[in-house]
N, C-alpha and C positions, 0 to 999 in steps of 0.2 A: 416840591423836591426836598425842602428843608425838613418837612415832617417825615419823609421817607428815610432820610439820612439819620435823623434822630432815632427813629424806630429801629433801624439797623444797628446803630451804635448801642442803644439800650438793650436790644435783644442779644447782641454779642457779649455785652457785659454780663448779663444774667447767665448766659450759656457758660462763659469762662468761669464765673464765680460758682455756678452749680457744679461744674466738673471738678473744680478745686476742692469744694466742700465735700463732694463724694469721695475723692481721692484721699484727702486728709482724714476724713471720718473713718474710712476703712483702715488706713494706716494706724490711727489712734486706737480703734477698737480691736484690730486683729494683727497689727503690724509685727508684734513680737512673735506670734505664732507663724505668720507668713515668713518671717525672717528665719525661724527655726527650720521650716520646710525648705527654704531656699538653701540653707547651709547643709541640711541633711541629705536632700535628694539631688545633689549635684556632683555625685562621685564620678559620673561619666557624662559624656556630652549628650547622649540620648535622653537620659533622665533630666539633665539640665534644660534641654529643649522643651520637654513637656512641662517642667516647672515654670519655665519662662513664659510659656503660653498661658498657663493658669494664673500665675502671679500677676502678669500685666493685664490679663482680662479682668481680674478682680479690682486692681487699683486704677484701671482705666488710663494708664499713661506709660507709654514706652520710654518717654524721656525720664520720668521719675524712676522707673525700674532700672534703666541703663545707668543713670547717675548713681543709684544705690549700688549696682554691681561694680562700677568704677571705684566707689568708695571702699567697698569690701576688698577689692584687689589692692587698693592703695594701703589698706590696713593689714594685708596679708591673710585675710579670712578665706580667700579662695585664689586659685591660680588662673592663668589666662585661658587654659583649655576648658576649665569649668565655666569661666565667664563666657566663652564663645557660645556654648550651648544655650545659656540663659539669654544672651543677646539675640540669638537667632529666634528663640521662642518668643521673646518680647515683641519682635516685629510682627508676629502673627497675632499675639494677644491684643495688640493695640487696635486691631480692626473691630474689636467687639463694640467700641463706641459707635462707629459708623453704622454697624448692623442694628444697634438699638435705635439710633436716630431714624433709620430707614423705615422702621415699623410704625413711626408716627404715633407715639403714645401721648401726645399732647392733650387729648381729651380727658385723660385721667390724671393729668399733672396736679390739679387742685387737691385730689385725694392724698397724693404724696406730700404736698405742702402741709396739709392739715395734720396728717399722721406724724410728720417730722417735727412740727411745732409742739404737738402734744408730748412726744417722747422727750424733747429737750426741756420743755418748761415744767412739766408736771410729774416727771419720774426722776427719782433721786439716784438710781443706780448709774454709776459712771459709764459702764459698758453700754447700757440702753441709750444714754445720752449720745454716745459716739455713733451708735447705729442710727439714732434719730438724725444726726448730721448727714449721714449717708442718704437716708430717705428724703430729707429736706433738699439736699443737693440735687437729687434725682428730679424732684419736682421743679426746682428753680431752673435746671438745665432745660427741661421741656417747655417751661414757660418762656424762656428765652428763645427757644426754637420757634414757638408760636408767634412771638413778636417779630422775629426776623422773617418768617414765612409770610406773615401778613404785609410787612413792608415791601418784600420782594414782589408781591402780587401787583403792587402799583407800578413797579418798574417795567412790567410787561407792556404797560400803556405808553412808556416813554420810547418813541421811535428811535431817537438818537442813541439811547442806551442799548437797545436791542441790536441796532446795526453795529455798534462798537463790539459787542460780545460775539455776534455772528461773524464778524470779521476776524475774530481770533482763530486763525488757522495755522499759525506758525508753531510747530511742535517745540522748537527750542525756546521760544518766548513763553509758551505754556509751562514748560519745565521751570523756567526762571521765575515765573509768577508763583508757582507752587512752592518753590524753594524759599523765596523772599518772605512770603506771607507766613509760612511755617516757622522760619527762623525768628520772625518777630513775635509770633504768638507762642512759640516754644511748644507747639503741640500739633502733630500731624493729624490727630483725631479731630481737632477743632477745624482745621483747614478743610479736610475731606468732608466734614459735616456741612460746612458752608457751601462747598462745591455741590454736594448732594442736594441741598435745598435749592440752589440755583438751577440745577439740572431738572429737578422735579417741577420747577416753575416754567420750564421751557426756555430758560435763558442761556443754557450751555448745551452743546451737542456732546453726546457720550464720547465720540472720538477725541475731542480736545480734553475731556475730563481724564482720559487715560494718561496724557502727558502731564497734566497738572498733578495727578496723584504721584507720578514718578518724581516730580519736583518736591512734593511733600515728603517723600521717603528720604531724600537727601537733606532737606531742611531739618528733619527730626533729629539729625546727628549733632546739631549745634549745641544743645544743652550739655551733652556728655563731653564734647570737645572742649567747651569753655570750662567746665568743671574740672577737667583733667590737667589744665594748664599749670596749676600750682602743685600738682601731685607728683608722686614718684614716677619713674619711667614705666613701670608696669601699669600704672593708672592711665598713662598716655596711650600705652599699647592697647588697653581694653577699650578705650574710646575709639581708637583707630580701627579695631575689629568691627565696631558698629558702623563707622564711616565707610570702610572699604566694602563691607557687606552690602550696604545700601547703594553706594556708587556703582560698584561692579554690576550688581543686579539691575539697577536702573539703566545702565548703558546697554546691557544685553536686551532688555525689554524695549528700549528706545529703538534699537536697530530692527528688532522683529516687528514692532508696531508700524514702522514705516511701510511695511509690505502687507500687513494683514489687519490693519485697524478697522476697515469697513466690515469685513466678514466677522471679525471678533466682536465688533459692536452689535451686529445683528444677533450673534449667538448669545451673548450675555443678556441682551434685552429680552430675547425670547425665553431664556432660562429664568429671567426675573419676572416673567408674566407681563411684560410690557411696562412695568413700573420703573421710571427713570431713577427714582431715589434708590430703590433696591438694586438697580443695575450698577450705580456708582459704588454702593457698599459692597456688592459682590465683586466688583472690579478690584477694589482695595484689598479684600480678603484673598481673592484668587492670585493676584500679583504676588502677595507676600508668601503664600503657600508654595507657589511654583518657584519663587526666588530661593526659599529655604531648601526645597528639594534639589535645586540645581547646585547650590553652594555648600550644603551641609557636608557632603563627602569630602570637600576640600577645606574644611574648617582648620585642620592642622596646618595646612599650607598658608592659610590666611593668618594664623597666629605667627608663623615663622616669618611671613612678610613684614609683620609689625616690628620684628626684631631687626630687620634690615633698614626699616625707616627710622626707628628710634634705637640707636645703637648704644652699646655700653651698659654699665651697671650704675646704680646709685652710689653716691659716696657713702662710706661707712659712717653710720650715725654715732656721734660722740655721746659719751655718757651724760654730758651736761646739755642734752637736747631732747625734745619731745619726739618720739618716733611715730606714734599712731594717731595723735590728735593735734589740733592747733590750726590745721589748714581749713579755713572757713569756706573756701571754694568747693570743697568736697563734703561739706557738712550736710547730712540728711538726718532728721530726727530718728528714723528707724534704725540707722546704723550707729548712732551716737553712743549708746550704752555698750555695745560690743567693742567699739574702738576704745572707749574709756577703760573698759575692763582689761583689754590687752595692755594698755599703758600702765594700769595698776599692777597687773601681773608682772610686767617688766620691772616695775619699781620693787615689787616683793622679791623677785629673784636677786636684784641688786642688794637689797637689805640682807637676805640670807647669805650672799657671798661676803658682804662686809662683816657680818657677825662671825663667819668662819675665819676670815683673815685676822680679825681682832683676837679671837680665841687662840688661833695658831701662834700669833705674835706673843701673846701673854704666856702660853705654855712653853714656848721655846725661849722666852726671855730675850726677844729680839725686837729692835726698833726699825729694822730694814723696811718693813711694809707700812709703817705708821703714816707716812705722807700719802700713800695710795688710799689708805683708809679714810683720811681726812678729806681727800679729794672726792672720794665716793660719797661721803656724807654731804658735801656741798651739792653734788649732783642729785642726791636724794631730796634735799631741800628744794632745789630748783624744780625738779619734776613734780614733787607734791604740790608746789604752788601752781604750776601749770595745769595740773589735773583739777585742782579746786576751782581755778578760774573757768576751765572748760565745763565743769559740772554746773557751776553757777549760771553760765550762759545757756547750757542745755536746759536748765530748769525754767528758762524763760520761753521755751518752745513747747508746742503741744506734742507730747510724747505718747506712744502707745501705752494703754492702761497698764500692761504688765511691766513696762519699763519704769513707770512711775513708782511701782512697788520697790524697785531696785535702786533708784537714783539716790534717795535719802541715805541709804546704807552705805553707798560708795564713799560719801564724804567721811564717814567714820572709819571705813576700811583704810583710806588714805592716811588718816590721823594715826591709826594703830601702826601702820607700816613705818610712818615717819618716826614714831616713838621707838620702834625696834631699831631703826637706824641710829637714833640717839644713844641707845644702850650700847650698841657696837662701838660708837665713838668714845663713850665713857670708859669702856674696857680698854680701848687703846690708850686713853689718858692714864689709866691705872698702870698699864704696862710701862709707860714712860716714867711714872713715879717710881715703880718697883725697881727699874734698872738704874735710874739716876740716883736713887738713895741707897742702892746696893742692898735691897731687901730680898729675902729668899722665901719661896714657897716650898713646903715639903713635898716629897714625892707622893705620899698618900693623899695629900690635898689636891695635887694635880690630877691624880687618878680619879678622885671624886668629881672634879670639875669636868673631866672628859666624859664620865658616865652621865652626868646631868646634861651636859651640852649635847651629847648624841641623841638623847631623848627629846630635847628641845628642838633640835634641828629636824628630827623626824616629824614632830608635830607641825612645825613651820611649813615644811614641804607639803604635808597633807592639807594644811589650811589653804595654801596657794592653789593646789589642785582643785579643792572645793570651790574656791573663788572662780577659777577659770571655767570649770565644767558645770557649776551650780548643781552639784550632786551631793547626796547625803551618804554616799557609799562608805566614807571614812568616819562618819560621825561617832559611832560607838568607839572606834579605836582612838579618836581624838579625845573623847571624854575620859577614857581609861588612861591615856598618856598624861592628860592634864592632872588627873588625880595622883598618878604615880610621881609626877614631877613635884607637885605640892608636898607629898609625903616625903619624898627624898630630900627636898630642900630643907624641910623642917628637921628631919633626922640629922642631916649633915651640919646644920647650924648647932644643934645640941651637942654633937660629937666635937665640933670645933670649940665650943665653950669648955668642954671637959679638958681638951688638949691645952687650952689657954690656962686653965686652973692648975694644970700639972706642969706648966712652963715647957711644954713640948714644942711650941712654935713661937716665933717672934710676934709680939702684940701688934706692931704696926703692919707687918705682912699679913697677919691674921685678919685685920680689919678689911684689907683689900680683898682677901679670899671671901670673907663674909659678904662684902658688897657684890662681888661677881655672882655668888650663889643667888642673891636676891634679884639681881638683874636678869639672870637666866630664867628665874621663876616668873618675873614680870614679862619677859619676852613670850613665854608660854601663855600667859594670860591674854596678851595682845593677839596672839595667833588664834586662841580659842574665841576671842571676841569676833574676829574676822569670820569664822565659821558660823557663829550664831547670827551675825548680821546678814551674811550672804544668803542664808536659808530662811530669813524672816520676811514678812511683809513690812516694808519700811515706808509706806506711802505717807504716813503722818509723822515720820521721825524728826523732820526738820520743821521747827516753828519759824515764824517771821523774824523773831529776835536772832535766832541762830543763823538764818540766811543773811541778815544784815551784818552779822559778825563776820561771816565768811566773805562777804563782798568787800 
């Protein structure tokens, strides 16, 4: 019996590791593209449903897909109605694993193992290596299945074990067993696959498998519920959609099965050609499809129900607080870069606003808003530090290949935005100096500053748009604006020197005017840097020394 238990444990370990390797490999190889599809094709619930099926079928985990959706909702990347469609689809997509297992591809598992090892060890292309992880994971998964299957074959000879399982006829107990095992393993696919193997070995009757599968459906909600605990209220509501969908569907099926389990078992077994493994897999898939067909028309009501359970709105986020990042319970590598980009965009908008306030204060020769400007600068420093810490932590994880190209550049984007905030503060300091020492800027000088500032502000806004959407639509305009700002700053500096020579302005006030011209030109440079970095491949931008510095 010890040998059997060790074989089961080893096989389960290989199965879990193989599934994780497959899922992680797919996310790293194509996670960014899958995320783009997820974001683009979820404009309505039906498209969200289809995307949820495909997305989860590819990454082989409804738990991972749902946690990702919860993190997207938490970051504001999608609303609850979009999330509902994806969550419904994820429940169908997750049955792909059990379908694959039921086909018993163990005989060709060694081929996948060899192919995966060759791709990882002997091919330098990063994408091919990630695909190799998927192939290797597939091979390990079926090797684990073979080990478990061989161990279970010995259990058929254990009279006490067979009697114990054959005595499992209580539907409530079966649901509870499925729920507990799935909650522990964090994967309904794994639990259903184990049930499938046991049924194919004659250790479980199909009728009792029905109820274990229902328990698996409920247990699959635990990952998203746990992940949402530290999130915003909409994140909790998204996890609740998953929970309510599975619980309500399982209750309906439970009641129906009490009356038709025997004829349904005969029907599914005949449909599956008498193969018990295929019958369990088909049960898992058919339950999910029927559940979606029953509840999909009521998805809006399900979303509204979550508002009754989780009431109220989130507290208004203070400026000196991170809004989109920092909650590790909702961290997923696939959503890390979009969430960081949202936080950086927020930082950029704050920097633009502070520059506007400082220029307005200077041109109006007013100190009323200086304290607000200094507070905003403190917030920018806090947020930039938080983003850098988050990016450093993100760099420790295995990211999608496309996101690796982005990560290094984001460090530099944060630095550029922080410098823009510094320039805004410097202009506020100059305003204070100008007023406290009763110095005056001439009207023509102010008009020149307004003209240069308007061009700089336009460039800044286009740079932040480029960062958010990763599009080159404004590149030509940004280059032209940068050249125009450089030329204007040079011309205004020369005109200023001429006015000084003719004693047409105060020398001390003139120095402040010249400094602000220079700072606006530097702001434009930083904004242009953001555009170039955003649209470049920054995979190797950070070397080890720079990373150590950032840490």
